[in-house]
MILUMBA-181966 format. One record per residue (C-alpha): residue in one letter; x, y negated, z. Coordinates in steps of 0.05 Angstrom, whole numbers, plus 5000, padded with zeros to 4 digits. Each point is the difference from the previous one (the first is absolute). Layout:
BEGIN
AXYZ...
***
This chain:
BEGIN
M974823812178T501049345040G502449404967A496449704935L492549995001P496550384945R499049534941T493650374966G494250405020R502550584968E506549935039V495649995063V496750704980E507150304981R502949825066A494450275036R500950654961E507450045013L498549925077R495150575001P505550545022L502749565055L492849815026A497850724998K505750195047D496749665061A492950234981V499950665044R502649635063I494849434984D494150524999A502650405058E501049425046G494849544973A505449514997D500049344962P503850084934T504949445022E506050244960N496050124936M497149305008R507149735009L502350344935L493849714964G501549325027E507550024981A498250214927G495549364997L493850374974H495249535031R502649494946I494350274958S495049735057V502749274996P497949504949A504649774952E499749255022F503150255068G505150404968G496650664989L497650454939W492649905007E497549614940G493449904970G493650095036L498450245068Y501550734978G506449844953G504550585004W495350455035R501550594957E507249955022T497749935074V495650634997E505750404968A504949805053I495150245055T499050654965E507650114998I500449795072A494550435024A502450584965A506149975047D496049935062G492449805006S500649575062T505449574967G496349924936Q493649745037C504249545045W503449704935A493149974968T497049665057T505249414996A499249984927L492349875004V500549495058A505349614960R495049954943E494749775049L504549465033Y502549734933G493049954972S497949585061D500549295022L505750195048D504749435013A505049964945G506249965044T497750645034K499350344934R507149814982Q502550265067L496450614994A502650114927G507149995026E498750485055L496150464955M506150034947H505849985051E498150175067G495550584998R493449675022R494450445009F492649835001V494250315037A492849954980S496449905062N492750024981A496250635028E495949885060T495950655002G499850325066G502649355032T497549585051G496549484951P502249514950V506949685003T499149225011G504249404995R499449285027R503649384983V504749675050D504949434992G505550234949G496450624977L495750585018V498850525052V498050714978S496850515047G496950654993T501950724977K501250354931T500050734994F503850154940N506549684988T504950384947D507149824999S500249745070G505650405027G505349514981G499849545055G503449344987R500250184922D492450065002L495649404985A492750115009C494549674954V494449965048S492749894975F495549675053A493949565009L501949275009A495049565036G498549314966P498249335034D492850174988G500150695030A499750374938S505850494983A504050134938R504650584983H507549765010H506950384999A506149885045L506950254994I502750275068R506350345014L499350645036D505449865051D495949485026P499250145077A492849774997L497750644964E499850705020A501450544948R496750645029G504850544963D493550454992W500850214926D500450805010N496950234935M501850664966G502749654939Q503549334980R502450025069G505749534984T495149394981F499049815072S492349834984Q499349825076T495149595036I502549255016V496749545051Y501249264992R499449675065D499649224988V505950014952F501949324977V501049874925P503449354978D496949574940G503050234937W499450735021H492350114989F495549884938A492650034986S497350634965H497249944931E495350434959P503350654979D502849974931P495350424958Y505550444975F502450125069L495750625003C503850354943A506549795031V499150325065M497450624967L506550084954L504349905066H496450545033A500850434939A507149834998I501450305072L496050654988Q503450064929G506749925036I498650535053G497550494945E506449874959G504750075062A496150705018F501450214931E507249834999A500850355066A496750624971V504650024938G506149885037Y498450575048L498450534947R506349814961E504150155065L496750595023D498150284928R495250515031P494350204957S492250115019M500550744988P506250494995R498350184924F502849294978G506750035033S500549275011A496049365006S503249754938A497150584962D493550035038P494149754951L495249955058I504649475033H501349684934R492249944987Q498549685068L506149524993G497049784933E493249905023M502849575059S504749614951S494249834951E495149805060L505449525029A502149734930A492249834985G499249685067R506449594990A498149804926L493249715021M502849645058V505749664961A495449854939T494949685047A505149615038A502749734937E493449754976L498849645068A505649504988D495849734944P493150355005P496750154931V493250105031D496049725062A501350145072G494650505006E502850424945M507049935026G497450215072I497150624966R506850184968G503149915069F495350455030R501350514948S507649995011K499250055078V495750614988A504550314950S506549875043T496950215063R497950674971A506750114968G503349845064L495650435046D500050604950V507750034988S501449895071S495150535026R502650534950L507349895016H500750635048D496550444946L506149894957T505450015051G497950545043A500350125079R507049835010S498949274977T494849885061S506649925043N500349345036R506449924970Y496749794938R493649755029F496750034933D492950005031R501449235006F498249884933W492950265007R499249715069N502249344972A495750054936R493650255039T500949415054F501049464950G494950314950S494550035059H500649194999D493749944960S495650554970L501350274931D492650224997V497949275012K504849774943N497250534952A493049815016L501749274988I503250194932G494050434979D495249445017Y504149544954E500150554945L492250045000A497949275013G505649684955K501949455053F503950005066P495450255060I499349555061L506250125035S496849975074D495850584982Y506050464999V505549665046K498949725068F503949345013
***
């Protein structure tokens, strides 16, 4: 699939769907070894899928507002995550950071360079934001020709690519008056002044390399850093849809694996039915799962399409994003947890490693509480207005 870049957003989705079987081939090894999805990311890069994350003025397919093409973006994430959850989250991280960079005041020359690297060279982005459990806030100070960044970030998804990775690091930059303001810097992860701890050892999403990174007086030249700005009011909805796409994809991947296994083995749940293809109990469970996944996808796609040109205010769109996250998370968790009820004891062999679907869904689904989201949605339904977000979400 190397060669010409995709010409439309729909072509990006179709290319992602065509790549699913190839991406799935490495999923068992990625999970077993906790390995970076290097080969999968190479295939996605060669297919030019990140053209959808580059504005049209720089040769990309992203047109319109900040979330132009978001429907196709989340659909592509879903297809990729269905093949492998870790690969889907890594690709999604690059897509989200790209939106942040191109919506910022980053130097235009840097934006143009990164556009070429995204579309032609497999550039990968890392969102280096989390400091929970670290040593304190990451800070920066101005020096001749740039900035110096120091401190520890404790969660850095998609950081296993070494020289292919570029971290977007948030930090507090001290001003001349001593006051600090939020800032971002772009730092290559093969910079010798930083330490990647390699401490990501979770039960699921094992290939995301969401490790700790320590920045020790890393120099960032001018043109490769930018001041933070107030989040776009629709950003919350966009992030929830990205989360929904990852869980939706994991659920669809589990369902596809179950159907493929049942077709191959064709064993019924009880001897009286003769075969899986003649077993109404299996039919019923598959039908239930299929409908659950279809409903989650429909809500996600419809909400993402609206986000490109929102018909309502940011609060209402935020609620729609939360609903989508809840629906797809529940579908992904339900289908992945019931897989072995359908496929039986033989399917628990590490040859298949089907348990990875539930472990991936449970790990990413624990990112933030569904109970909290449902409580926020319920508050909105009763009060008729968007609640105070800081009452529900810790920043």
